[in-house]
N, C-alpha and C positions, 0 to 999 in steps of 0.2 A: 505492499499500499503504500511506502515512503519514495518507492521510485511512480507510483503513480501520480504524488500529488508534486511530481514536479513536472509533472506534463508541460503546463505553460513556460516553462522555464527551456526543455526540448523543442518545445512548435516555435520559440522565440530562437534557437538556437540556429533552428534550419533556415529561419526567416530571413535571419542576419544573414548568413554566408548567400544564400539565394541574391539577396537583393546587390552585394559587392557586384553580382556579375550580370546585373540585369542590365546593364550597361554597355555589356560589354560585346564584341562585335558579333554576330548573328553567325551561327555554326554555317547552319546553308547559305548563308547570305551571297553565293558566288556567282559566275557565272559558266555555267555547262559546257559553254563553248572554249572555255579555256585549252590551251594545250597543256595541263597540268596533268599527269597519271595519274597521280594522288587525289585530284581532285572529281576524277572523271568517276572513278572504279570505287571511291571508300565512302558510306554514308555513315557515321558515328553519332548516334541520338542518346539522350539521358534525360530522367524524369524525377524529380523530387517530390515525393508524394509524403504528405499528413496527412492519416485517418484518425480518426478521433470519434469512438461510437462507447457511447455511455449507454447502459439501462435506463429501461424509461421505467421500470417497474422494481429495482432493487440500487441501490447506491455504491455498483462498483462499475469500474470499466469495462466494456467487454474489448475494446481495442483501445490501443493510445498508440497504432505503429506509423512509426516513419521510414520509406522505403525510398530507396536508390536505385532505380530500375533503368538498366543500361543493354542497348542495341546496338550491334553493328552487320554491318551488310556490306559484302565485297564482293562486284559483277564485276563478269567478263563476257563475253559475245555469247557464248556458249555453256555457261555453267554460272553459277551464285553461290555464294556463303554465307548462312545467317546465322548469328547468336545472340539470345537475349537473356540476360540476366540479371537477379535483384537480390541486393542485400537488404534486411529486415533489423530493426531493433523493432520489439513492443512490449514494453516493461510493464504491463498487463497482466501477461502471459506466463508468469514468471511460477504461479501455481500450478500449473502442468507441461512446459515446456520451456525449451531455453529463450531468455530474449531475445538473442540474438542470432540471425540465420541468415544465411547465403543458401540458395538455389540459382539452378541450371534452369531457365525455364522451356526455352527451347535451341535447339542446335542441330542445322540442319542442310544438305547441301542439294544443289538441285541441277542436275545437268541434262541440256537442249540436245535433243537427239540431231539437231543439223549439223554437230559436226562429223556425225558419219552418214549423214544423208538421208536422216529419217525427221524432217524440221516438225513433223507433225507428232513427238514421241516427248516424252518428258519424264525422270528418275530424279526421283527424293530418297534420299536416303538421311536417317536423325531422327531428331525430336522435335514433334510437331504437333501442334492442334489440327483437326481437321472435320469439318460442320458440313454432314450430308443431309439431304429433305429437303426440302422445299417450302413447310410452313415455317416461318417466323415467328420463334420463341420455343413453345415446343413440339418436340420431333419424335417420331418414331427411330428414328435410323441413326439418332448421335450415338452413336455407339463406339466409334472409334477410339474413346479420351473416357477414362471413369472418374466419374464423380469425384472431384474432392473435396472429401466431408472435414478435413482441417479446417478447411474458411471454404465452407458450398456456397455462399451468397452470391449471386453473381447481379440478380437485378429482381423486379417483384413477379417472374415470370419465367424464369431459369436459373439453373445451377450451376454452379463452376464448375468447369473441368481440367480434366492435366494433362496436358500433353503427353502423348507418347514415344515408344520410338521404334522405328518402322522405316520402310524398305515402301514406296508409292510408285508405281509405274501409272504413267498417263496416256492415252492413245484415241487421238482424232482420227476420227474416219468418214466418209461422204455421207454414213447413215445414222452417225454421233458419235458421242465418246465413251472409249472404256476408261475407267478410275481401278485402277487394284490396288488393295493394299494388304501389307504381311507383318504383322509385328512378331520376330520372333522368340522375344523373351513375354509376349503378354501385354495390358497397357499397365500403367502403373500407378498402382494405389495406394492412395494415403489417407490411413483413417485415421479419426480423431485419437489426441493422448487420452490416457486415461485421467478424469476429471477435468478436462474441457468444455467448455459451455454446447461444444455441438459433436458431441458426444450420444449418441441414441442411448434412449436408457435401459434396452434389452442387452446394448454390451457392457453397459456401466453392470448392471445388474452380476453377467457373468462373470466378470472382471472379479468384481466384489467377493463372490462365490470362491473363487481362485483364491485371490487375498487373503482369505478366513480358512481356506483347506480343504474346503467343503468338497469341491471340486480339482478335477484335471483338466486345465483347457490349452489343449492345442493350438497356433493356432498359425492357416495357412492363408493372409491375405492375400499373398500373392503367388500364384500357382508356378510361376515362371514356365510357362506351355505357351505357346503358338497360338496367336489369333487372329481373323484375316475377315477382309471383306470386299463386297467387290460393286460397281455399280457401272450402271450403265444409262446415259442421260441423251435424249433427241432435243436438240433446241430448233426450233421453227418459227417463224413469223406469228407474234403473239400468243403464242404458246408453249410452252416444254412439257415432255412426258420423263418417264425411266423407272426404272425399278433397280432395287439393293438386297445384299445378302450381307449377314454378319453372323461369323460363328468364332465365338467365345466363350466367358464367364462373367456373370450376372457381377454388379456392381457391388452390392451387400455380399458380408458370405453369411453362410446359412449353420444352424446349430446344428451338428449331428450327434447322437448319442452312440459313441464309438465300445461301452463297454461301461459295468461300474463303475458309475460319477467319471466318467472321463467324455468330456464335452470335445468335438471337436469343427474349429470357425472355418468353413473355406465357403468360397463360390461354387456355382454353381456352372454346369457345364449347359449353353445353350446356343440356338440356334432361331433367327430372326432375318424372316421376310420379308420384302416392302417395295408398294410402288405407287407413284406419286406422279403429278401434274401441278400446272401451275398456269394459268390463264390471266391475260392483261386486254383490257379493254380501256380504251381512255386513261382515268389517273387508278380506276381500281384494279387489283390484282385478286382473283379468285384461286386459293389453293385445297387441294385433298393429299391425304396421305393415311395408306392404310396398311398394318403388319401384321401378322403371325408369330410369335414368340412359340417354340416348343414345350419351353419351360423355366418354370421362374419360381422361386420361392416367394413365398407370402404366409407372413403370422397374422391371427387371427386378433380379438381383444382379449384371449387371456394368454396369445403368445405362443400361441400352439403352431408350428410349422406344417404348411402346403405345400406341395407341388404341381400346379397348375399349367394350363397351358394360358396363352394370351392373343387377344384380339384386338387392335387398336382402328380407329378411325379419328380422323381429324380433319375440320375442314374449319379453312380459314378467309379470312378477308382483310385486305388494308385498302388505303386511300390515302394522297397525298391533295390535300386541297388546295384552291387559291392563296389560299392565305397563308400557305405552309404549314397549315394544321396539320399532323399525323393523326392517322386512328389506325388499329389493328385488332381484330378479335377474334379468336378461334374457339370452336366449339370441337371438343374431343369426348371419346368415347372408350373404355377400356375393360372390356369383356373376358371375365374370368370364368372357364368353363365350371367350375370347380370353386370358386369363390364369390362372393360377393363383388358386382358390379362396380366400377368406378368414373364415375363422367363430370363434366364442370365446363368452364369455359378461362382462358384468359383474354386479356384485355392491353392494350397499351395508350394512350395517347397525351402528345409534345406538340410542343409551340415555341418557335423560335420570338424573341422580341428583340428592340432597339437595337437593330440590323444584325440580326442573328447573334448578338454577344450573349442574353441570358436566354438561356431553356428551362422551361419547365413544364414539368410530365406527371402522370403517373402511369402505373401498369400494379399489374396483380394478376391472380391466380385463384380460383374456386373450384373447389372440387368433394365428392362426395363425404358427408358427413363433417361437414362444416371447416375441412380444410382449406387453410387459406393463405397466402401472403400478400401484401400491401407494399409498395415500394411511391414516397411521392418524394418528386426530388427537383431539387433546382441547380444547376450551372450557368454562371457568367465567369464568361473569358474576358477578362481586362486586357490583353495583348495578346501576342503570339505567346510569350509565353507564360503566363500564369492565367489558371482557371481556380475559381473559388466555387465549392459545390456545399450545400446540405442536401440534408437524405433525411426521412423518418420512414422506420422499417417495421412494419407488424404482421406476425405471422401466429397460427395455432391451430387448433382444431384437430379431428381424427381422432382414430382407438385410440386406447392406450399401446398400443406395439406401433405408432405409427410415428413417424418421423417430424411432423407436424404438430404432436405432440411436446415430443420431446423437446423441441424447440422452441414451445410457445412461451419460456419466459424470458425470453432474450429479445423481445423489441427493442428496436436500441431508435436513438436520436445520432445523426453521424454530422461535423462540422469539420472541413477540412479545406485541401487545396493542393496544386499539382504546376509544377514550375517545369518549364520545357528548355531544353538547352543543348 
């Protein structure tokens, strides 16, 4: 708590350092036509971020994170390399994890087939975040990256994903595009630490039993087995369509009894088939996704584990209005033949003001049994360097074993800034 009380000092310190550089030369202020090889091929960017989240219903900080995010891009005619890393200092996490952490977020190389007379071919090797699906927000096939449960909040409609080590081959044909992805070691799963505000109640209870000696708990969060995906997409005038396939393991591990007082936590193998389409008319876009998953672990209200097939349908609509108002609505239905269905909607509305410097918006999710998350935010871009953020996030609902119920005490208000240089 002593460290948390020093939050204003830490934020002011970062602010002070940034102010000394605000009048410095713009890192990207150069003429691309200059005959300087270094400036033509290299792009180096940094972001200083202060994210201060406080619980709205208790006297503690959820996060007082200060982050340095650095990206480096080196590009040649037939290949490019990209790396993104960050360094975090968050004194409010001292109860369950180190307050200072460095992480490699993305690191990959892209090779263009033009070097070997295959101009329609592209190969990517490394660690990358890949998003599949046509719907904006909730998706049935955004499965190539695992949910980042250590810090799962992305926005009011979606959860944060963790980049995966992979090999990706993209091939363009006259009749469409083929995308093949292989993850030799599987998706990189990062589950919450013991005692974290983002630790699901079911995990916490099992860990409590293990610490008390009541059970033997074996954890295999990352099986380190290959996972793969394939996608075909055809782009046409006014509409796109395609299908996709994923074979891998579930995001959340399931608890399996392996003997007397012996519990095994490991993800379940699954396969997902997807079809999708998007149609554009004037400023409107209509989207549809449908998917079938052959096996998914599901916990009921009493914590009993079931394995069920899953059939999903998502219908979406979004529009950019003449006054720059953006609106997005999605309806979803998850059908479990061996369990209760889940259905609901996601939404997003935002609008820029004052020459696009201020953006106000709200986004959210609502599902069966009052599962919900709502984000209200304001972002103000003072100039090309400085952006200030205010956010209110509310979530909860669901039955006793749901993630939303586990996170029902995590409502927070956030104040922060980002400085780009």
